[in-house]
C-alpha positions as CSV (number, residue, x, y, z in Angstrom):
1,M,18.1,-60.8,32.5
2,S,21.3,-62.7,32.2
3,E,23.9,-61.8,29.4
4,N,23.2,-65.2,27.6
5,T,19.5,-64.7,27.5
6,F,17.7,-63.1,24.1
7,D,14.3,-62.1,23.6
8,D,12.5,-59.9,20.8
9,D,12.3,-57.4,23.1
10,V,16.4,-57.3,23.6
11,F,16.9,-57.0,19.9
12,V,14.0,-54.4,19.2
13,T,15.8,-52.4,22.2
14,D,19.4,-52.9,20.9
15,L,18.4,-52.0,17.0
16,A,16.4,-49.0,18.5
17,R,20.0,-47.6,20.2
18,A,22.0,-48.2,17.4
19,A,19.6,-46.8,15.1
20,G,19.0,-43.4,17.7
21,I,15.4,-43.9,17.5
22,E,12.8,-44.7,19.9
23,V,11.7,-48.8,20.4
24,S,8.1,-47.3,19.8
25,E,9.2,-46.1,16.2
26,I,10.2,-49.3,15.0
27,D,7.4,-51.1,13.1
28,L,8.7,-55.1,12.9
29,D,7.5,-55.0,9.2
30,E,9.8,-52.3,8.3
31,D,12.8,-52.8,6.4
32,L,16.0,-53.3,8.6
33,L,18.4,-51.6,6.9
34,G,16.0,-48.5,6.1
35,L,16.2,-47.8,9.9
36,G,19.0,-46.1,9.4
37,V,21.4,-48.8,11.0
38,D,24.4,-49.0,8.5
39,S,27.0,-51.9,8.0
40,V,29.5,-50.6,10.9
41,R,26.4,-50.2,13.4
42,L,24.9,-54.0,12.4
43,M,28.6,-55.4,12.9
44,A,28.7,-54.3,16.4
45,L,25.3,-55.3,17.5
46,L,26.2,-58.8,16.1
47,D,29.2,-58.6,18.3
48,G,26.8,-57.7,21.3
49,W,24.3,-60.9,20.2
50,R,27.4,-63.5,19.5
51,G,28.5,-62.4,23.3
52,R,25.1,-63.7,24.1
53,G,25.7,-66.7,22.4
54,I,23.8,-66.2,18.9
55,D,25.6,-67.5,16.2
56,V,24.4,-65.6,13.2
57,S,26.5,-64.2,10.4
58,F,27.0,-60.3,8.9
59,P,25.2,-61.4,5.3
60,D,22.4,-63.4,6.9
61,I,21.1,-60.4,9.0
62,A,21.8,-58.2,6.6
63,G,19.7,-59.8,4.3
64,A,16.8,-59.9,6.6
65,A,14.1,-58.1,4.4
66,T,12.3,-57.0,7.7
67,V,12.9,-56.3,11.6
68,R,10.5,-59.5,11.9
69,E,12.7,-61.3,9.7
70,A,15.6,-60.9,11.6
71,V,14.1,-61.1,15.2
72,T,13.2,-64.6,13.5
73,L,16.4,-65.4,12.3
74,L,18.1,-64.0,15.6
75,R,15.9,-66.3,17.9
76,R,16.2,-69.5,15.6
77,H,20.3,-69.1,16.4
78,S,19.8,-68.1,20.2
79,P,21.0,-70.7,22.6
80,I,17.4,-70.3,24.3
81,G,15.6,-70.0,21.1
């Protein structure tokens, strides 16, 4: 996979790694911040996603109520979205 690609699996894998859990433990309808990803980890994730060309703000991603909403938001801002 190229650095400039993004898909739902990339997001969920990144999120699981940041939360210290298995990908299989993430429910797309779960509260995004309830997974245990604090603001510092979320900022680090955003930096990585921005490196892939995804231009999304911290307030937007932190405001996503669920993992599914965050995935949709990231996909919308993805250069391949």
